[in-house]
Backbone as ProteinMPNN parsed JSONL, in Angstrom:
{"seq_chain_A": "MSLLNEIMTHNRIFVDNQQYDPYRTTKFPNKKLVILSCMDTRLNELLPKAMNVRNGDAKIIRNAGAIIKKPFGSIMRSIFVAIYELGANEVCVVGHHGCGMAMLQPTRTVEKMVESGISPAVIDTLKQAGISLEAWLEGFDSVEESVQESVAIIRNHPLLPKGVPVHGLVIHPETGKLDLVTEGYGGLRD", "coords_chain_A": {"N_chain_A": [[123.704, 108.498, 105.469], [122.014, 110.247, 102.962], [119.28, 109.396, 100.743], [119.573, 110.627, 98.231], [122.334, 111.236, 98.225], [123.329, 108.642, 98.285], [122.43, 107.732, 95.791], [123.881, 109.468, 94.08], [126.532, 108.779, 94.7], [126.604, 106.096, 93.896], [126.109, 106.555, 91.17], [128.415, 107.898, 90.297], [130.308, 105.828, 90.435], [129.113, 104.013, 88.677], [129.284, 105.423, 86.21], [132.063, 105.941, 86.05], [133.042, 103.338, 85.823], [132.044, 102.589, 83.421], [129.586, 101.224, 83.296], [127.315, 101.682, 81.975], [127.468, 100.86, 79.39], [126.224, 98.365, 78.392], [123.64, 99.26, 78.026], [123.392, 101.011, 75.981], [121.728, 102.471, 73.285], [119.558, 103.656, 70.669], [117.355, 106.542, 70.437], [115.146, 105.726, 69.113], [112.55, 103.388, 69.02], [113.252, 99.991, 68.728], [111.366, 97.937, 68.198], [109.339, 99.449, 67.325], [107.274, 100.238, 69.011], [104.993, 101.575, 71.381], [104.278, 101.688, 74.758], [101.806, 102.044, 77.184], [101.655, 101.938, 80.561], [101.191, 101.023, 84.032], [102.561, 102.679, 86.945], [103.302, 100.97, 88.938], [105.589, 99.421, 91.09], [106.126, 96.715, 90.911], [106.112, 96.149, 88.268], [108.36, 97.118, 87.079], [110.638, 95.585, 86.108], [109.374, 93.246, 85.43], [107.255, 93.666, 83.511], [108.565, 94.43, 80.969], [110.068, 92.05, 80.572], [108.044, 90.095, 80.472], [106.793, 90.836, 78.139], [108.697, 90.466, 76.254], [110.383, 92.615, 75.699], [113.189, 94.441, 75.264], [115.819, 96.632, 76.422], [115.659, 99.577, 74.626], [113.803, 98.665, 72.801], [111.151, 99.629, 73.003], [109.041, 102.486, 73.606], [108.2, 103.367, 76.759], [105.617, 104.467, 78.651], [104.56, 105.583, 81.758], [102.081, 105.789, 84.251], [99.882, 106.424, 87.061], [97.891, 103.738, 87.15], [97.733, 103.372, 84.358], [96.065, 105.072, 82.998], [94.23, 107.095, 80.793], [92.921, 110.207, 80.844], [92.527, 112.627, 79.601], [92.146, 113.602, 76.293], [93.908, 115.408, 75.174], [96.057, 115.584, 76.874], [99.175, 115.126, 78.711], [99.88, 112.412, 78.5], [98.772, 111.514, 76.044], [100.154, 113.277, 74.394], [102.756, 112.297, 74.691], [102.453, 109.74, 73.567], [101.893, 110.45, 70.901], [104.251, 111.807, 70.202], [105.998, 109.647, 70.312], [104.982, 108.189, 68.169], [104.938, 109.98, 65.883], [107.453, 111.257, 65.89], [109.383, 109.422, 66.675], [109.044, 107.025, 65.444], [107.343, 104.929, 66.285], [104.831, 102.498, 65.66], [102.787, 101.073, 66.686], [100.629, 100.519, 69.472], [100.342, 99.681, 72.882], [98.227, 99.376, 75.622], [98.656, 98.645, 78.914], [97.244, 97.446, 81.658], [97.047, 96.33, 85.122], [96.35, 93.585, 87.318], [95.214, 93.966, 90.683], [95.738, 96.656, 91.008], [96.534, 99.75, 92.53], [94.979, 101.938, 91.869], [92.504, 100.891, 91.546], [91.608, 100.596, 94.036], [91.68, 103.031, 95.142], [90.649, 105.666, 97.209], [89.407, 108.588, 96.689], [88.45, 110.675, 98.411], [89.629, 110.016, 100.84], [92.302, 110.272, 100.11], [92.483, 113.03, 99.702], [92.025, 113.81, 102.328], [94.388, 112.829, 103.461], [96.177, 114.556, 102.255], [95.58, 116.955, 103.573], [96.204, 116.159, 106.188], [98.912, 115.925, 105.844], [99.741, 118.497, 105.766], [98.802, 120.226, 103.799], [96.959, 123.074, 103.329], [93.558, 123.379, 104.334], [92.315, 125.554, 103.209], [93.517, 125.814, 100.736], [92.517, 123.564, 99.453], [89.802, 124.256, 99.451], [89.914, 126.59, 97.867], [90.646, 125.49, 95.405], [88.347, 123.948, 94.906], [86.463, 126.004, 94.661], [87.379, 127.095, 92.344], [86.483, 125.34, 90.563], [87.741, 122.913, 90.421], [87.705, 119.61, 91.008], [89.101, 117.657, 93.263], [88.52, 115.068, 93.982], [87.388, 113.959, 91.655], [89.58, 114.242, 89.994], [91.37, 112.491, 91.157], [90.155, 110.1, 90.796], [89.826, 106.609, 90.466], [89.308, 103.356, 89.216], [86.855, 100.726, 88.801], [87.049, 98.307, 87.469], [89.763, 96.78, 86.033], [89.948, 95.842, 83.439], [87.884, 97.243, 82.11], [88.871, 99.821, 82.464], [91.248, 99.725, 80.959], [90.09, 99.301, 78.436], [88.754, 101.756, 78.147], [90.907, 103.596, 78.039], [92.188, 102.646, 75.737], [90.154, 103.168, 73.88], [90.117, 105.979, 73.89], [92.579, 106.509, 72.676], [92.342, 105.138, 70.185], [90.203, 106.497, 69.012], [91.105, 109.021, 68.685], [91.49, 112.093, 67.002], [93.957, 112.654, 65.924], [95.355, 110.319, 65.614], [97.265, 108.371, 63.49], [96.217, 106.678, 60.477], [96.084, 103.143, 60.371], [97.521, 102.471, 62.669], [97.67, 100.134, 65.068], [95.988, 99.678, 68.174], [96.256, 98.166, 71.173], [94.889, 96.429, 74.035], [95.815, 95.203, 77.165], [96.07, 93.158, 80.131], [98.182, 92.626, 82.811], [99.343, 90.134, 85.036], [100.645, 90.909, 88.09], [102.239, 89.26, 89.601], [102.95, 86.942, 88.207], [103.4, 87.694, 85.583], [101.787, 86.948, 83.517], [99.995, 87.699, 80.616], [96.854, 88.976, 79.762], [94.699, 89.277, 77.078], [92.766, 92.034, 76.373], [91.725, 93.614, 74.351], [92.414, 93.485, 70.914], [94.113, 95.348, 68.409], [94.314, 95.067, 65.634], [92.121, 94.378, 64.023], [90.462, 96.561, 64.129], [91.393, 98.723, 62.645], [91.581, 102.026, 61.371], [90.522, 103.28, 58.237]], "CA_chain_A": [[123.762, 109.011, 104.106], [120.679, 110.447, 102.393], [119.012, 108.63, 99.526], [120.174, 111.329, 97.1], [123.792, 111.018, 98.278], [123.546, 107.247, 97.897], [122.249, 107.677, 94.337], [124.988, 110.166, 93.421], [127.741, 107.975, 94.892], [126.478, 104.956, 92.981], [126.204, 107.034, 89.803], [129.838, 108.152, 89.97], [130.937, 104.525, 90.202], [128.483, 103.493, 87.473], [129.849, 106.107, 85.048], [133.51, 105.718, 86.02], [133.306, 101.959, 85.4], [131.353, 102.414, 82.136], [128.544, 100.212, 83.44], [126.232, 102.086, 81.075], [127.715, 100.339, 78.051], [125.217, 97.41, 77.889], [122.339, 99.9, 77.851], [123.442, 101.948, 74.859], [120.787, 102.244, 72.199], [119.135, 104.948, 70.118], [116.073, 106.996, 70.97], [114.097, 105.156, 68.281], [112.235, 102.051, 69.516], [113.555, 98.931, 67.764], [110.138, 97.217, 67.841], [108.375, 100.466, 66.879], [106.176, 100.037, 69.94], [104.844, 102.445, 72.539], [103.499, 101.009, 75.79], [101.335, 102.804, 78.333], [101.397, 101.019, 81.659], [101.099, 101.587, 85.372], [103.828, 102.966, 87.612], [103.496, 99.982, 89.999], [106.99, 98.983, 91.134], [106.237, 95.296, 90.536], [106.19, 96.04, 86.817], [109.603, 97.722, 86.574], [111.372, 94.622, 85.29], [108.484, 92.169, 85.004], [106.519, 93.992, 82.282], [109.375, 94.235, 79.751], [110.427, 90.633, 80.402], [106.838, 89.36, 80.079], [106.444, 91.224, 76.772], [109.888, 90.279, 75.416], [110.846, 93.952, 75.323], [114.502, 94.721, 75.826], [116.214, 98.035, 76.398], [115.712, 100.123, 73.27], [112.755, 98.112, 71.94], [109.855, 100.304, 73.084], [108.851, 103.669, 74.444], [107.309, 102.967, 77.835], [105.044, 105.605, 79.38], [103.932, 105.012, 82.949], [101.389, 106.669, 85.183], [99.057, 105.681, 88.006], [96.776, 103.008, 86.572], [97.724, 103.333, 82.882], [94.799, 105.737, 82.698], [94.198, 108.331, 80.018], [91.703, 110.958, 81.15], [92.385, 113.785, 78.715], [92.64, 113.334, 74.944], [94.988, 116.324, 74.813], [96.946, 115.696, 78.022], [100.58, 114.76, 78.526], [100.019, 111.013, 78.079], [98.542, 111.466, 74.595], [101.271, 113.968, 73.743], [103.886, 111.366, 74.665], [102.161, 108.697, 72.576], [102.043, 111.014, 69.556], [105.685, 112.047, 69.956], [106.572, 108.335, 70.001], [104.536, 107.788, 66.827], [105.315, 110.899, 64.801], [108.86, 111.681, 65.905], [110.321, 108.363, 67.029], [108.833, 105.868, 64.582], [106.47, 103.866, 66.794], [103.665, 102.304, 64.805], [101.864, 100.184, 67.382], [100.44, 100.979, 70.846], [99.756, 98.745, 73.848], [97.869, 99.862, 76.954], [98.765, 97.476, 79.776], [96.879, 97.596, 83.058], [97.427, 95.137, 85.888], [95.495, 93.15, 88.421], [95.663, 94.446, 91.99], [96.215, 98.031, 90.86], [96.136, 100.669, 93.584], [93.949, 102.852, 91.38], [91.215, 100.22, 91.7], [91.232, 100.678, 95.444], [91.886, 104.4, 95.591], [89.51, 106.391, 97.766], [89.806, 109.98, 96.512], [88.172, 111.493, 99.59], [90.676, 109.691, 101.835], [93.555, 110.852, 99.621], [92.416, 114.461, 100.005], [92.234, 113.902, 103.783], [95.829, 112.629, 103.691], [96.834, 115.805, 101.856], [95.396, 117.902, 104.676], [96.991, 115.632, 107.304], [100.33, 116.146, 105.525], [100.071, 119.915, 105.855], [98.157, 121.065, 102.785], [95.935, 123.875, 103.992], [92.186, 123.202, 103.849], [91.985, 126.724, 102.393], [93.972, 125.498, 99.379], [91.527, 122.622, 98.924], [88.587, 125.04, 99.197], [90.172, 127.474, 96.728], [90.573, 124.66, 94.203], [86.934, 123.618, 94.692], [85.795, 127.22, 94.172], [87.841, 127.312, 90.97], [85.89, 124.299, 89.723], [88.607, 121.739, 90.359], [87.3, 118.552, 91.929], [90.217, 116.746, 93.519], [87.989, 113.708, 94.004], [87.282, 113.516, 90.258], [90.949, 114.189, 89.479], [92.018, 111.326, 91.754], [89.297, 108.932, 90.621], [90.411, 105.406, 89.884], [88.379, 102.54, 88.437], [86.348, 99.516, 89.449], [87.47, 97.138, 86.691], [90.974, 97.075, 85.26], [89.669, 95.576, 82.027], [87.124, 98.38, 81.596], [89.763, 100.977, 82.433], [92.108, 99.544, 79.79], [89.255, 99.542, 77.251], [88.497, 103.195, 78.043], [92.133, 104.251, 77.56], [92.358, 102.227, 74.345], [89.163, 103.889, 73.07], [90.566, 107.366, 73.734], [93.659, 106.525, 71.68], [91.813, 104.704, 68.883], [89.267, 107.482, 68.468], [91.721, 110.348, 68.671], [91.541, 112.607, 65.631], [95.34, 112.768, 65.444], [95.973, 108.999, 65.454], [97.394, 108.054, 62.062], [95.591, 105.457, 59.982], [96.936, 101.958, 60.349], [98.229, 102.227, 63.933], [96.857, 99.318, 65.955], [96.045, 99.988, 69.605], [95.867, 96.955, 71.886], [94.712, 96.521, 75.472], [96.174, 93.985, 77.882], [96.182, 93.22, 81.584], [99.252, 91.753, 83.266], [99.307, 89.664, 86.421], [101.89, 91.447, 88.619], [103.041, 88.241, 90.272], [103.433, 85.933, 87.268], [103.703, 88.269, 84.276], [100.854, 86.463, 82.503], [99.257, 88.746, 79.924], [95.517, 88.668, 79.267], [94.295, 90.193, 76.021], [91.467, 92.674, 76.555], [91.295, 93.975, 72.999], [93.515, 93.618, 69.946], [93.839, 96.481, 67.556], [94.497, 94.87, 64.194], [90.837, 94.307, 63.336], [89.735, 97.83, 64.164], [92.184, 99.804, 62.066], [90.854, 103.033, 60.575], [90.956, 103.411, 56.833]], "C_chain_A": [[122.33, 109.136, 103.581], [120.526, 109.613, 101.128], [119.654, 109.298, 98.317], [121.69, 111.144, 97.082], [124.143, 109.597, 97.856], [123.443, 107.093, 96.381], [123.447, 108.299, 93.619], [126.299, 109.396, 93.554], [127.729, 106.782, 93.944], [126.69, 105.412, 91.538], [127.649, 107.315, 89.398], [130.552, 106.848, 89.642], [130.423, 103.922, 88.89], [129.117, 104.105, 86.22], [131.351, 105.841, 84.934], [133.863, 104.329, 85.496], [132.605, 101.595, 84.092], [130.309, 101.294, 82.176], [127.327, 100.531, 82.577], [126.324, 101.399, 79.727], [126.664, 99.327, 77.57], [123.859, 98.04, 77.578], [122.32, 100.895, 76.691], [122.476, 101.519, 73.762], [120.458, 103.604, 71.602], [117.819, 105.355, 70.762], [114.895, 106.417, 70.208], [113.809, 103.725, 68.727], [112.412, 100.981, 68.435], [112.304, 98.187, 67.29], [109.02, 98.16, 67.412], [107.089, 100.407, 67.706], [106.189, 101.095, 71.024], [103.885, 101.739, 73.497], [103.097, 102.036, 76.838], [101.011, 101.797, 79.41], [101.391, 101.77, 82.976], [102.493, 101.777, 85.975], [104.131, 101.985, 88.744], [104.922, 99.424, 89.943], [107.163, 97.519, 90.749], [106.429, 95.12, 89.041], [107.512, 96.541, 86.24], [110.376, 96.789, 85.65], [110.462, 93.555, 84.708], [107.8, 92.458, 83.666], [107.383, 93.827, 81.026], [109.738, 92.766, 79.51], [109.224, 89.837, 79.892], [106.44, 89.654, 78.633], [107.592, 91.028, 75.78], [110.375, 91.611, 74.84], [112.163, 94.205, 76.032], [114.785, 96.21, 75.754], [116.349, 98.498, 74.95], [114.599, 99.638, 72.358], [111.48, 98.949, 71.896], [109.968, 101.588, 73.883], [107.835, 103.258, 75.5], [106.918, 104.206, 78.627], [104.317, 105.011, 80.572], [103.267, 106.107, 83.765], [100.564, 105.812, 86.133], [97.882, 105.056, 87.272], [96.759, 102.846, 85.069], [96.445, 103.973, 82.361], [95.038, 106.975, 81.838], [92.868, 108.999, 80.33], [91.449, 112.062, 80.133], [92.964, 113.473, 77.334], [93.779, 114.254, 74.519], [95.887, 116.595, 76.013], [98.34, 115.173, 77.709], [100.772, 113.307, 78.095], [99.83, 110.901, 76.564], [99.659, 112.173, 73.845], [102.461, 113.018, 73.629], [103.677, 110.253, 73.64], [102.372, 109.241, 71.165], [103.482, 111.383, 69.224], [106.357, 110.721, 69.593], [106.2, 107.896, 68.581], [105.13, 108.687, 65.751], [106.806, 111.237, 64.745], [109.846, 110.536, 66.094], [110.034, 107.037, 66.328], [107.994, 104.739, 65.148], [105.271, 103.734, 65.866], [102.673, 101.303, 65.389], [101.812, 100.631, 68.842], [99.827, 99.864, 71.679], [99.46, 99.501, 75.138], [97.846, 98.629, 77.837], [98.434, 97.857, 81.214], [97.332, 96.372, 83.826], [96.442, 94.855, 87.002], [96.08, 93.676, 89.731], [96.197, 95.862, 91.956], [95.686, 98.9, 91.997], [95.064, 101.643, 93.151], [92.559, 102.218, 91.468], [90.707, 100.355, 93.125], [91.304, 102.109, 95.977], [90.581, 105.028, 96.066], [89.868, 107.875, 97.728], [89.567, 110.868, 97.736], [89.233, 111.261, 100.66], [92.019, 110.286, 101.388], [93.593, 112.35, 99.901], [92.607, 114.682, 101.514], [93.714, 113.745, 104.129], [96.621, 113.866, 103.292], [96.764, 116.815, 102.988], [96.217, 117.462, 105.888], [98.487, 115.87, 107.1], [100.714, 117.617, 105.495], [99.51, 120.802, 104.77], [96.993, 121.782, 103.475], [94.548, 123.559, 103.435], [91.737, 124.384, 102.985], [92.405, 126.499, 100.938], [92.959, 124.567, 98.709], [90.245, 123.378, 98.559], [88.749, 125.963, 97.99], [90.083, 126.692, 95.419], [89.125, 124.298, 93.877], [86.186, 124.817, 94.114], [86.191, 127.529, 92.728], [87.31, 126.231, 90.025], [86.729, 123.044, 89.582], [88.164, 120.751, 91.434], [88.471, 117.592, 92.108], [89.739, 115.301, 93.518], [87.865, 113.152, 92.581], [88.672, 113.335, 89.648], [91.663, 112.93, 89.946], [91.248, 110.027, 91.52], [90.026, 107.789, 89.938], [89.392, 104.668, 89.04], [87.946, 101.328, 89.243], [86.869, 98.256, 88.772], [88.688, 97.514, 85.854], [90.735, 96.845, 83.773], [88.896, 96.735, 81.397], [87.992, 99.625, 81.498], [90.695, 100.917, 81.221], [91.316, 99.825, 78.517], [88.976, 101.028, 77.056], [89.724, 103.941, 77.526], [92.403, 103.905, 76.105], [91.403, 103.011, 73.447], [89.565, 105.346, 72.861], [91.652, 107.46, 72.671], [93.101, 106.209, 70.296], [90.95, 105.77, 68.219], [89.844, 108.885, 68.388], [91.846, 110.847, 67.236], [92.961, 112.714, 65.074], [96.047, 111.42, 65.303], [96.063, 108.674, 63.971], [96.671, 106.752, 61.712], [96.59, 104.317, 60.079], [97.71, 101.693, 61.62], [97.329, 101.402, 64.847], [97.079, 99.706, 67.418], [95.45, 98.789, 70.344], [95.674, 97.254, 73.368], [94.995, 95.178, 76.127], [96.13, 94.238, 79.381], [97.242, 92.205, 81.984], [99.007, 91.352, 84.726], [100.643, 90.053, 87.048], [102.755, 90.442, 89.378], [103.689, 87.283, 89.275], [103.882, 86.506, 85.928], [102.77, 87.796, 83.178], [100.065, 87.634, 81.94], [97.903, 88.217, 79.466], [95.156, 89.722, 78.232], [92.894, 90.716, 76.32], [90.895, 93.031, 75.193], [92.518, 94.078, 72.089], [93.118, 94.639, 68.896], [93.958, 96.257, 66.068], [93.186, 94.913, 63.431], [90.127, 95.645, 63.254], [90.488, 98.998, 63.561], [91.343, 100.723, 61.212], [91.408, 103.081, 59.174], [91.263, 104.844, 56.514]], "O_chain_A": [[121.527, 108.217, 103.746], [121.509, 109.182, 100.524], [120.222, 108.614, 97.465], [122.268, 110.917, 96.019], [125.131, 109.373, 97.156], [124.26, 106.412, 95.76], [123.966, 107.725, 92.662], [127.094, 109.366, 92.614], [128.722, 106.497, 93.275], [127.372, 104.736, 90.768], [128.055, 107.003, 88.278], [131.314, 106.777, 88.678], [131.198, 103.389, 88.095], [129.45, 103.386, 85.278], [131.852, 105.55, 83.848], [134.869, 104.16, 84.806], [132.577, 100.427, 83.702], [130.165, 100.524, 81.227], [126.41, 99.717, 82.473], [125.339, 101.362, 78.989], [126.239, 99.423, 76.419], [123.02, 97.412, 76.932], [121.305, 101.553, 76.462], [122.427, 100.353, 73.373], [121.042, 104.609, 72.009], [117.24, 104.599, 71.541], [113.749, 106.6, 70.62], [114.734, 102.917, 68.806], [111.803, 101.054, 67.368], [112.194, 97.846, 66.112], [107.894, 97.729, 67.165], [105.98, 100.51, 67.181], [107.246, 101.473, 71.529], [102.825, 101.258, 73.097], [103.929, 102.803, 77.323], [100.189, 100.903, 79.207], [101.564, 102.988, 83.023], [103.461, 101.129, 85.574], [105.128, 102.157, 89.446], [105.396, 99.008, 88.886], [108.241, 97.123, 90.305], [106.863, 94.06, 88.59], [107.757, 96.402, 85.042], [110.728, 97.168, 84.533], [110.73, 93.019, 83.633], [107.767, 91.597, 82.786], [106.964, 93.137, 80.096], [109.716, 92.298, 78.372], [109.36, 89.007, 78.993], [105.822, 88.816, 77.976], [107.473, 91.382, 74.608], [110.727, 91.713, 73.665], [112.233, 94.183, 77.261], [114.062, 96.957, 75.095], [117.061, 97.888, 74.154], [114.457, 100.146, 71.245], [110.798, 98.982, 70.871], [110.86, 101.754, 74.715], [106.725, 102.845, 75.165], [107.764, 104.897, 79.194], [103.551, 104.058, 80.43], [103.81, 107.197, 83.945], [100.558, 104.587, 86.009], [96.979, 105.763, 86.822], [95.836, 102.226, 84.542], [95.826, 103.486, 81.415], [95.922, 107.786, 82.114], [91.808, 108.416, 80.102], [90.301, 112.393, 79.837], [94.138, 113.119, 77.218], [94.535, 113.922, 73.606], [96.417, 117.696, 76.162], [98.639, 114.819, 76.568], [101.735, 113.001, 77.393], [100.634, 110.268, 75.881], [100.07, 111.721, 72.777], [103.101, 112.947, 72.58], [104.608, 109.87, 72.932], [102.964, 108.565, 70.324], [103.889, 111.278, 68.067], [107.184, 110.669, 68.683], [107.017, 107.3, 67.879], [105.757, 108.2, 64.81], [107.351, 111.475, 63.668], [111.013, 110.655, 65.721], [110.705, 106.038, 66.588], [107.934, 103.671, 64.539], [104.758, 104.727, 65.35], [101.831, 100.757, 64.677], [102.821, 101.069, 69.395], [98.903, 99.182, 71.234], [100.329, 100.182, 75.681], [97.116, 97.676, 77.563], [99.228, 98.501, 81.9], [97.936, 95.468, 83.25], [95.797, 95.752, 87.545], [97.296, 93.814, 89.866], [97.025, 96.233, 92.788], [94.52, 98.791, 92.376], [94.306, 102.131, 93.988], [91.552, 102.925, 91.464], [89.509, 100.238, 93.38], [91.013, 102.352, 97.148], [89.548, 104.929, 95.404], [90.551, 108.372, 98.624], [90.397, 111.718, 98.056], [89.681, 112.205, 101.31], [92.789, 110.755, 102.225], [94.632, 112.879, 100.296], [93.273, 115.632, 101.923], [94.23, 114.451, 104.995], [97.627, 114.189, 103.922], [97.761, 117.454, 103.326], [96.852, 118.289, 106.543], [99.238, 116.0, 108.066], [101.868, 117.957, 105.234], [99.714, 122.015, 104.804], [96.155, 121.153, 104.121], [94.368, 123.479, 102.22], [90.872, 124.228, 102.124], [91.723, 126.947, 100.017], [92.594, 124.758, 97.549], [89.675, 123.164, 97.489], [87.829, 126.101, 97.183], [89.512, 127.173, 94.44], [88.718, 124.334, 92.716], [85.378, 124.673, 93.197], [85.429, 128.149, 91.986], [87.643, 126.21, 88.84], [86.461, 122.206, 88.721], [88.246, 121.04, 92.628], [88.789, 116.812, 91.211], [90.473, 114.405, 93.099], [88.204, 111.993, 92.338], [88.911, 112.399, 88.885], [92.472, 112.365, 89.211], [91.655, 108.969, 92.002], [90.747, 107.983, 88.959], [88.687, 105.279, 88.236], [88.58, 100.954, 90.23], [87.104, 97.247, 89.436], [88.641, 98.456, 85.062], [91.265, 97.579, 82.939], [89.209, 97.162, 80.285], [87.862, 100.399, 80.55], [90.91, 101.921, 80.542], [91.807, 100.509, 77.618], [88.962, 101.511, 75.924], [89.602, 104.819, 76.673], [92.801, 104.768, 75.323], [91.796, 103.468, 72.373], [89.374, 105.89, 71.774], [91.649, 108.383, 71.856], [93.361, 106.94, 69.34], [90.971, 105.92, 66.997], [89.132, 109.832, 68.056], [92.265, 110.099, 66.353], [93.137, 112.852, 63.863], [97.214, 111.377, 64.914], [95.053, 108.698, 63.269], [96.536, 105.853, 62.543], [97.792, 104.509, 59.892], [98.504, 100.753, 61.65], [96.328, 101.914, 65.35], [98.194, 100.015, 67.838], [94.282, 98.448, 70.156], [96.23, 98.219, 73.892], [94.48, 94.145, 75.698], [96.15, 95.381, 79.837], [97.204, 91.056, 81.546], [98.523, 92.147, 85.531], [101.685, 89.582, 86.593], [103.885, 90.755, 89.753], [104.83, 86.861, 89.463], [104.66, 85.874, 85.214], [102.93, 88.192, 82.023], [99.533, 88.458, 82.685], [97.813, 87.15, 78.86], [95.291, 90.92, 78.483], [91.955, 89.94, 76.496], [89.722, 92.78, 74.915], [93.526, 94.684, 72.453], [91.946, 94.775, 68.544], [93.723, 97.187, 65.296], [93.136, 95.426, 62.313], [89.272, 95.838, 62.389], [90.246, 100.147, 63.93], [90.503, 100.277, 60.432], [92.611, 102.938, 58.956], [91.642, 105.158, 55.386]]}, "name": "protein", "num_of_chains": 1, "seq": "MSLLNEIMTHNRIFVDNQQYDPYRTTKFPNKKLVILSCMDTRLNELLPKAMNVRNGDAKIIRNAGAIIKKPFGSIMRSIFVAIYELGANEVCVVGHHGCGMAMLQPTRTVEKMVESGISPAVIDTLKQAGISLEAWLEGFDSVEESVQESVAIIRNHPLLPKGVPVHGLVIHPETGKLDLVTEGYGGLRD"}
């Protein structure tokens, strides 16, 4: 059985037996919180438990490394939708120790693309168009510095409403211990 067939079979049983009932909530976050964190699988259940966030409490946005690179990219759009349309009024950026983005070697990743069948001509065409895959895939050396950089992009964004605190934390992916990198209450814009 393929993974997709397994998922669809499980889903039929899940829906038929109304196993969705404990997860019913609204689209509005109960704690008025939006969290940006990493897509690391160790955080799937650990992060919400460590932060005392239950289903329906927060909007959780996840990407590789909890990194914001573009002030007007999809991550910022999601944060602003959570704030302006869904009632969030506080933001947490949560990185984690042992993140794969800290160890990422962009040149090796591009080599893996070619090994997987992406034509070197495609890579060259992108380079000629001014797209640096190495820069696009760049990770970070320090998770704390990376969190601070993402927090700074949010805090300094011209569309961030006054009074929205933006915090930075780092979670230990084995224990769930949270380390505060920066708290946002003291730096609120007037």
